[in-house]
C-alpha positions in Angstrom: 136.9 168.2 50.3 135.9 167.3 53.9 133.2 165.0 55.2 131.2 166.9 57.8 128.9 164.4 59.3 128.5 160.7 60.0 126.9 158.4 57.5 123.5 157.2 58.7 121.9 154.7 56.4 118.2 154.8 57.4 116.7 153.8 54.1 118.2 150.4 53.5 117.0 148.3 50.6 116.3 144.5 50.6 118.9 142.4 48.9 116.5 141.6 46.0 115.7 145.3 45.3 119.4 146.4 45.8 120.6 143.8 43.2 117.9 144.8 40.8 118.9 148.5 41.1 122.6 147.7 40.8 122.3 145.4 37.7 119.8 147.5 35.8 121.4 150.9 36.4 124.3 150.3 34.0 123.4 149.8 30.3 124.7 146.8 28.4 126.9 149.1 26.2 128.4 151.0 29.1 129.5 147.8 30.8 131.0 146.1 27.7 134.8 146.3 27.7 135.2 145.9 23.9 136.9 143.2 21.9 140.4 142.1 20.8 142.0 139.6 18.5 144.5 137.2 20.1 146.3 134.0 19.2 144.1 130.9 19.6 146.8 129.2 21.6 146.6 132.0 24.2 142.8 132.2 24.4 142.3 129.7 27.3 139.2 130.8 29.5 138.5 133.8 27.3 135.0 134.6 26.0 134.4 134.7 22.3 132.9 137.9 21.0 131.9 136.5 17.7 131.3 133.0 16.3 134.2 130.9 15.1 134.0 129.0 11.8 136.4 126.3 10.6 138.8 127.4 7.8 140.0 123.8 7.0 138.4 120.4 7.2 139.8 117.9 9.7 141.2 115.7 8.5 141.6 117.5 5.1 142.2 114.2 3.3 141.1 110.5 3.6 143.4 109.0 6.2 144.2 105.5 7.4 142.8 105.0 10.9 144.9 101.9 11.5 148.3 100.4 10.7 147.8 97.8 7.9 147.2 97.6 4.2 145.0 100.0 2.1 142.8 98.1 -0.3 140.0 98.5 -2.8 137.2 96.8 -0.8 135.7 95.0 -3.8 139.1 93.2 -4.4 138.7 91.5 -1.0 135.2 90.1 -1.4 135.0 86.3 -1.0 138.0 86.1 1.4 137.5 83.5 4.1 139.6 81.4 6.4 138.9 78.4 4.2 139.4 80.5 1.1 142.2 83.1 1.6 142.8 85.7 -1.1 146.2 86.8 -2.2 146.7 90.5 -3.1 149.7 92.0 -4.9 151.3 95.1 -3.3 151.3 98.1 -5.7 148.1 97.0 -7.4 145.4 98.8 -5.4 147.1 97.4 -2.3 149.6 99.4 -0.2 151.1 99.3 3.3 150.0 102.3 5.4 150.5 103.6 8.9 147.9 105.4 11.0 147.4 108.9 9.7 148.8 108.2 6.2 147.0 109.6 3.2 144.8 106.8 1.8 146.3 105.9 -1.7 144.3 106.5 -4.8 142.0 103.7 -5.9 141.7 102.4 -2.3 138.8 102.8 0.0 139.5 100.6 3.1 142.2 99.5 5.5 142.8 96.0 6.8 144.6 95.9 10.2 148.1 94.6 10.0 147.3 91.8 12.5 144.9 90.4 10.0 147.4 90.3 7.1 149.9 87.5 6.3 153.0 88.1 4.1 153.2 85.8 1.1 155.9 85.4 -1.5 157.6 88.4 -3.0 155.1 91.3 -3.2 152.1 89.2 -2.1 149.9 89.5 1.0 147.2 87.1 2.1 143.9 88.0 3.8 141.3 85.7 5.3 138.3 88.1 5.6 136.9 90.8 3.3 136.9 94.5 3.9 133.9 96.8 3.6 134.2 100.3 2.0 135.6 102.9 4.4 136.6 100.4 7.0 139.3 101.8 9.3 139.4 105.1 7.3 139.0 108.6 8.7 137.2 110.3 5.8 138.0 113.9 4.9 135.9 116.2 7.2 135.0 113.4 9.5 135.7 115.6 12.5 135.4 119.1 11.1 134.1 120.4 7.8 135.5 123.6 6.4 133.1 126.6 7.0 131.1 124.9 9.7 130.6 126.9 13.0 132.8 125.5 15.7 131.6 127.8 18.6 129.1 130.6 19.0 129.8 134.0 20.5 129.9 134.2 24.3 131.4 130.7 24.5 134.1 130.2 27.1 137.2 128.7 25.5 138.5 125.5 27.1 141.7 123.4 26.3 139.6 121.1 24.0 138.2 124.2 22.2 141.7 125.3 21.4 142.5 121.9 20.0 139.4 122.0 17.8 140.1 125.5 16.5 143.7 124.7 15.7 142.6 121.5 13.9 140.2 123.6 11.9 142.8 126.1 10.8 141.7 128.9 13.2 144.8 130.5 14.5 143.4 133.8 15.8 140.1 134.5 17.6 138.1 137.6 18.5 137.4 137.7 22.3 135.9 140.1 24.8 138.5 142.3 26.5 138.9 141.2 30.1 137.4 143.7 32.6 140.1 145.4 34.6 139.2 146.0 38.2 141.0 148.2 40.8 140.9 147.4 44.5 141.8 150.2 46.9 142.1 149.2 50.6 141.5 152.3 52.8 142.2 152.9 56.5 145.0 154.6 58.5 145.3 151.5 60.7 146.2 149.3 57.7 149.7 148.0 57.1 150.8 145.9 54.1 152.0 142.4 55.0 155.4 143.0 53.3 156.2 145.6 56.0 155.7 143.1 58.9 158.8 141.5 60.3 158.3 137.7 60.2 159.5 137.4 63.8 157.7 140.3 65.3 154.0 141.1 65.9 152.6 144.4 64.4 152.3 147.4 66.7 149.0 147.6 68.6 146.4 149.6 66.7 147.6 148.4 63.3 145.9 145.7 61.1 147.6 143.6 58.4 145.7 144.4 55.2 144.4 141.2 53.7 141.0 142.1 52.1 142.7 143.7 49.0 144.7 140.6 48.1 141.7 138.3 48.9 139.4 140.3 46.6 142.1 140.4 43.9 142.0 136.6 43.6 138.2 136.5 43.8 138.2 138.8 40.8 140.7 136.6 39.0 138.6 133.5 39.7 135.8 135.2 37.6 138.2 135.6 34.7 139.0 139.3 35.1 142.1 141.3 35.6 142.6 142.7 39.1 145.0 145.4 40.4 145.5 145.9 44.2 146.4 149.5 45.1 148.7 150.0 48.1 146.8 150.7 51.3 145.6 154.3 51.5 145.2 156.2 54.8 141.9 158.0 55.7 142.7 161.1 53.6 139.5 162.1 51.7 141.3 164.2 49.0 143.8 161.5 48.3 141.2 158.7 48.0 139.0 160.9 45.7 142.1 161.7 43.5 142.8 158.0 43.2 139.1 157.3 42.3 138.8 160.0 39.7 142.0 158.9 38.0 141.1 155.2 38.1 137.7 155.6 36.4 139.5 156.7 33.3 141.2 153.3 32.8 139.5 150.7 35.0 136.1 149.1 34.5 135.1 148.8 38.2 136.6 150.3 41.4 136.3 148.6 44.8 136.9 150.8 47.8 137.5 148.6 50.8 136.7 150.1 54.2 135.1 153.4 55.1 131.6 152.4 54.2 130.1 152.4 57.6 128.9 155.2 59.9 132.2 156.1 61.7 133.8 159.5 61.8 136.6 158.2 59.4 134.2 156.5 57.0 134.4 158.8 54.0 133.5 156.4 51.1 130.0 157.7 50.7 130.9 161.4 50.6 133.8 160.6 48.2 131.5 158.8 45.8 128.8 161.6 46.1 131.4 164.3 45.2 132.7 162.3 42.2 129.4 160.9 40.9 126.3 159.3 42.4 125.5 157.0 45.3 122.9 154.5 44.1 122.3 153.1 47.6 124.0 152.9 51.0 122.9 150.0 53.2 121.3 146.7 52.5 119.2 144.6 54.9 121.7 141.7 55.1 124.2 140.5 57.7 127.1 140.5 57.3 127.6 143.3 54.7 124.9 145.8 55.7 126.9 149.0 55.2 127.7 148.4 51.5 127.7 151.4 49.1 126.9 151.1 45.4 127.8 154.0 43.2 128.3 155.3 39.7 131.2 157.6 38.7 131.4 158.4 35.0 129.4 155.3 34.2 131.9 153.2 36.1 130.5 150.9 38.8 131.9 151.8 42.3 131.5 149.5 45.3 132.2 150.7 48.9 133.0 147.4 50.7 132.8 147.1 54.5 136.2 146.4 56.0 135.3 143.2 57.9 136.6 140.2 55.9 133.4 138.2 56.0 131.3 141.2 55.0 133.7 141.7 52.1 133.2 138.1 50.9 129.4 138.4 51.1 129.3 141.7 49.2 131.6 140.2 46.5 129.3 137.2 46.1 126.1 139.2 46.0 127.0 142.3 44.0 130.5 142.2 42.5 130.6 138.7 41.1 127.3 139.1 39.2 128.4 142.4 37.8 131.7 140.9 36.6 130.0 138.1 34.7 127.5 140.6 33.4 130.5 142.5 31.9 131.9 139.4 30.4 128.5 138.6 28.8 128.1 135.1 30.3 125.8 133.7 32.9 127.0 133.7 36.5 127.8 130.1 37.6 125.5 129.0 40.4 126.5 127.0 43.4 124.7 123.8 44.1 122.1 123.8 46.9 121.3 120.7 48.9 118.8 120.0 51.8 120.4 119.8 55.2 119.2 119.4 58.8 120.1 121.9 61.5 121.8 120.5 64.6 121.0 123.6 66.7 118.7 126.6 66.7 119.7 129.6 64.6 118.0 132.7 66.0 118.1 135.8 63.8 117.0 139.4 63.8 113.7 140.2 62.1 114.1 142.4 59.0 117.7 141.3 58.2 118.6 138.5 55.8 121.5 136.7 57.4 124.2 134.5 55.8 125.2 131.8 58.2 128.4 129.8 57.6 128.0 126.1 58.4 130.0 122.9 58.6 128.4 120.0 56.8 128.7 116.3 57.2 126.6 113.3 56.3 125.6 111.2 59.2 123.6 108.2 58.1 121.4 109.4 55.2 121.2 112.9 56.5 123.4 115.9 55.8 123.8 117.9 59.0 124.6 121.5 59.3 126.4 123.0 62.3 126.7 126.8 62.5 130.0 128.5 62.8 130.5 131.8 64.7 128.7 134.7 63.0 131.3 137.5 63.5 131.8 139.6 60.4 135.5 139.9 61.2 136.1 136.1 61.5 137.6 135.1 58.2 138.2 131.6 59.5 134.4 131.1 59.5 134.6 131.1 55.7 137.8 129.0 55.5 136.2 126.3 57.7 132.7 126.5 56.1 131.3 123.9 53.8 128.2 125.9 52.9 126.0 128.9 53.6 122.5 129.0 54.9 120.4 132.0 54.4 117.9 133.1 57.1 115.2 135.2 55.3 114.6 138.7 56.6 111.0 138.0 57.4 112.1 135.2 59.8 113.3 135.3 63.4 115.4 132.3 62.9 115.5 128.6 62.2 115.0 125.7 64.7 117.0 122.6 65.4 116.0 119.7 63.2 114.6 122.0 60.6 115.3 121.0 57.0 116.7 123.9 55.0 118.8 124.4 51.9 122.6 125.1 52.1 124.6 126.6 49.3 127.7 124.5 48.8 131.2 126.1 48.9 132.9 122.7 48.2 132.1 119.7 46.1 129.3 117.5 47.5 131.7 114.5 47.6 133.8 116.2 50.3 130.7 116.3 52.6 130.2 112.6 52.4 133.9 112.1 53.4 133.7 114.4 56.4 133.9 113.0 60.0 131.7 115.1 62.3 133.1 115.4 65.8 131.2 117.4 68.4 132.2 117.9 72.0 135.1 119.2 74.0 138.0 121.2 72.4 141.5 119.9 72.5 144.6 121.1 70.6 145.4 117.5 69.6 142.3 117.5 67.3 144.2 119.9 64.9 147.0 117.4 64.7 144.5 114.6 64.2 142.8 116.4 61.4 146.1 117.2 59.6 147.3 113.6 60.0 144.1 112.2 58.5 144.6 114.5 55.5 148.2 113.3 55.2 147.4 109.6 55.4 143.9 109.5 53.9 143.6 112.4 51.3 139.9 113.1 50.7 138.8 112.4 54.3 138.5 115.3 56.6 137.7 115.9 60.3 135.3 118.7 61.2 135.1 119.4 64.9 132.6 121.6 66.7 133.3 122.7 70.2 130.2 122.7 72.5 131.7 121.0 75.5 131.9 117.3 76.5 128.2 117.0 77.6 127.1 118.8 74.5 129.0 116.2 72.5 127.3 113.3 74.2 123.9 114.9 73.7 124.7 115.4 70.0 125.5 111.7 69.8 122.2 110.9 71.4 120.4 113.0 68.8 122.3 111.4 66.0 123.9 114.7 65.0 127.5 113.6 64.7 129.8 110.6 64.2 131.7 110.9 67.5 132.1 113.1 70.6 135.2 114.3 72.4 134.8 114.1 76.1 136.7 114.4 79.4 133.9 114.4 82.0 135.2 113.7 85.5 133.2 111.4 87.9 133.9 113.0 91.2 132.9 109.9 93.1 135.6 107.5 91.8 137.9 109.8 89.7 137.1 108.0 86.5 136.3 109.8 83.2 133.3 109.6 80.8 132.0 106.1 81.6 129.3 107.1 84.0 128.2 109.9 81.7 128.0 107.5 78.7 125.9 105.2 80.8 123.6 108.0 81.9 123.1 109.8 78.6 123.7 107.1 76.0 122.2 104.1 77.7 120.2 103.2 74.5 123.1 103.9 72.1 125.8 101.3 71.8 129.2 103.0 71.6 132.9 102.4 71.8 135.0 104.6 73.9 138.5 105.1 72.5 141.2 106.8 74.5 142.8 109.7 72.7 145.2 111.4 75.2 146.1 112.1 78.8 146.6 115.9 79.2 147.8 118.4 81.8 145.0 120.7 82.9 145.7 123.7 85.0 145.6 127.5 85.4 146.9 129.7 82.5 148.4 133.0 83.6 150.5 135.7 82.1 154.3 135.2 81.8 155.9 135.7 85.2 152.5 135.2 86.9 152.2 138.9 87.9 149.2 138.2 90.2 151.1 135.5 92.0 148.3 133.0 91.6 149.2 129.6 93.2 146.0 127.6 93.6 142.3 127.5 93.0 141.8 129.3 96.3 143.3 132.4 94.7 140.2 132.7 92.4 138.3 134.2 95.4 140.7 137.3 95.5 139.2 140.6 94.5 142.1 141.4 92.2 141.8 138.2 90.1 139.5 137.9 87.1 138.6 134.5 85.7 137.7 133.5 82.2 135.6 130.3 82.4 134.7 127.5 80.0 131.1 127.1 78.9 128.6 125.1 81.0 128.7 121.4 80.0 132.4 121.4 79.2 134.6 118.9 81.0 136.8 121.8 82.1 133.8 123.5 83.7 132.9 120.3 85.4 136.4 120.0 86.8 136.4 123.6 88.0 133.0 123.2 89.7 134.3 120.0 91.4 137.4 121.9 92.7 135.3 124.9 93.9 133.1 122.5 95.8 136.1 120.7 97.2 137.5 124.0 98.6 134.0 125.4 99.6 134.2 128.3 97.1 130.9 129.7 95.7 130.9 130.7 92.0 129.3 134.0 93.0 132.5 134.9 94.8 134.6 134.6 91.7 135.0 137.6 89.3 134.4 136.4 85.8 132.8 133.0 86.6 129.9 133.9 84.3 132.2 134.9 81.4 133.0 131.8 79.3 134.9 130.7 76.2 134.4 127.6 74.0 138.1 126.6 73.5 141.3 126.3 75.5 142.9 128.7 73.0 140.1 131.2 73.5 140.8 131.0 77.3 144.5 131.6 76.7 143.9 134.6 74.4 141.7 136.2 76.9 144.4 136.0 79.5 147.1 137.2 77.1 145.0 140.2 76.0 144.4 141.3 79.6 140.7 140.6 79.6 141.3 138.1 82.4 144.0 137.2 84.8 143.6 133.5 84.8 141.7 130.7 83.0 141.4 127.0 83.4 142.9 125.2 80.4 145.4 122.7 79.0 149.2 123.1 79.0 149.5 122.9 75.2 147.3 126.1 75.0 149.6 127.9 77.4 152.7 126.7 75.5 151.2 127.8 72.2 151.0 131.5 73.4 154.1 131.3 75.6 152.1 131.7 78.8 152.8 130.4 82.3 151.0 127.4 83.6 150.1 126.1 87.1 149.2 122.4 86.9 146.1 121.1 88.7 145.4 117.6 87.3 146.2 115.1 84.6 142.9 114.2 82.9 141.7 111.7 80.3 140.3 112.8 76.9 138.4 110.2 75.0 136.5 109.8 71.7 133.0 108.3 72.0 131.9 106.6 68.8 128.6 104.8 68.1 129.1 101.2 67.2 127.0 101.6 64.1 129.8 103.8 62.6 132.8 102.0 64.0 133.4 99.7 61.0 132.8 102.4 58.3 135.9 103.3 56.2 136.0 106.9 57.5 136.0 105.9 61.2 138.5 103.1 60.6 140.8 105.6 58.9 140.6 107.9 62.0 141.3 104.9 64.3 144.3 104.0 62.2 145.6 107.6 62.5 145.0 107.7 66.3 147.1 104.6 66.6 149.8 105.9 64.2 153.1 106.7 65.8 153.5 109.8 63.7 150.3 111.3 65.2 151.3 110.4 68.7 154.8 111.9 68.3 153.4 115.2 67.0 150.9 115.4 69.8 153.7 115.0 72.4 155.6 117.9 70.9 152.7 120.2 71.9 153.6 119.7 75.6 151.4 118.4 78.4 150.3 115.2 76.6 150.8 111.5 77.3 150.0 108.9 74.6 150.9 105.7 76.4 147.3 104.4 76.1 146.2 106.3 73.0 144.0 104.2 70.7 142.9 101.7 73.4 139.3 100.8 73.8 138.0 101.6 77.3 135.9 99.1 79.3 132.4 100.6 80.0 131.1 97.7 82.2 132.0 99.2 85.6 
């Protein structure tokens, strides 16, 4: 079987109508996976397929609830501290331990600390007992034949304890849905085949979606099997699919759902069964395919990792819980305020990954990059904001709802840092987690000036800045006075760092100074406007009377030093201005220009808060400073000092 044309999905459905079609297409009976009887002790997290009734009472006898003496309550009436009563052991009075069967002709227990030994077989009490005092009566917890749990109940550890106590040693549960995940694509290689000390060959991609989806499936309480990566062979993929529908309850075909010449998933499903839809008006995840082969749900998942996650959340997770017969757990949503505009394309519902942090009484949301291939935008995200398809975007300061990916408490313990990028921030973040578990640092890289403006708007707890004052060679103070004149702040020194030009190993273009940026054979990768590095470059260009228009690539910019280094390493540029640690990280050559000062600017109102004081403690911690120095190009002699802003 051959695919003869590209897939063009012109008739996309909205997310709402696509989910309605998907969930309603399969009947209840076709999705149910049957039942099985298993040992109660092995039933953790399983779903009951029928109600459970107690076989025994618990306790199944009257039991002493305390260590002491079992008595007939009426024998103790009248006992008082001024009128003690003496009881004879063996005559309706017996020593008992907690859990002992209550002896016949007794109906109460007096705690041992309230009993005094008398002569021979005598005991003395100074207060009376009441009937059933300190006694666990038969059936106090569970009465035989009572229903312990209804069907569709999820079994927890305490449920197992209750069922065993009630004499239930086997339970009937729903069979766990069995899901097959098939990664497709001739460019894919399995991670086990990659040598730990070597990079994969160009043109190959380490397959990760299959393993990621496997654990997503398992989180829902289902079995998952990941097939080895399959090349773009239509007949082979279709053979796997037709064989799999005989034993698996759902098949996930990863990759090949778009409109490329090697994207065969649609034609494969069409030949084996029915395509219910191809294309949904969402981003990321637009090219999803939903199908039915022999009453088995089939999903063609786009190959980009973020698209795969969105499609799992919107289509696969609901279907898995539907199969299990239990409601899908819903993530909590909270109101948040946007720190920047979020433009969007009309007609597409967009899922924006955001970092969240509570500044004052407001939870602020900062958007992460939107690329569908950037898996780190999900690992860094605290929540998701949806932009409706009828909207062209959201505006800064808008209040919208974010769907939480982590517990809400973690947001309240997040330090929001906005401003210039520096590799030492990764070390700072890790050391905070090491020394103060539960507190985390979330940094957003918008440049030094962008960080100060965010502080002015109240959109963060601190800013990272290294803005050079060309007049006197100082850093940050003049800019703080200019942009934050009404916001009292403390300026704490973080690091001195080596800034210079990053070039390929061996410096093949023989770049020696800023003047070489004018050459026709040299392409620059720049930092974004407002960044301290851009300010430094512009200062140097002015010093050497070089016009930005004369530099190839001046208008191409990146938001981090590592982004600059990667551009040079990949051949997209010949040189970039960045820090020595970024060059060292990727084993690049470095031409030093200047040693510059990087500071943290913190509003005084937050300075004494536990979170900020935890950060200050880590900045001044020898372990942090030593780790930073190992990156190369850093000096920490003045790290943690407060800078005088009076000049």
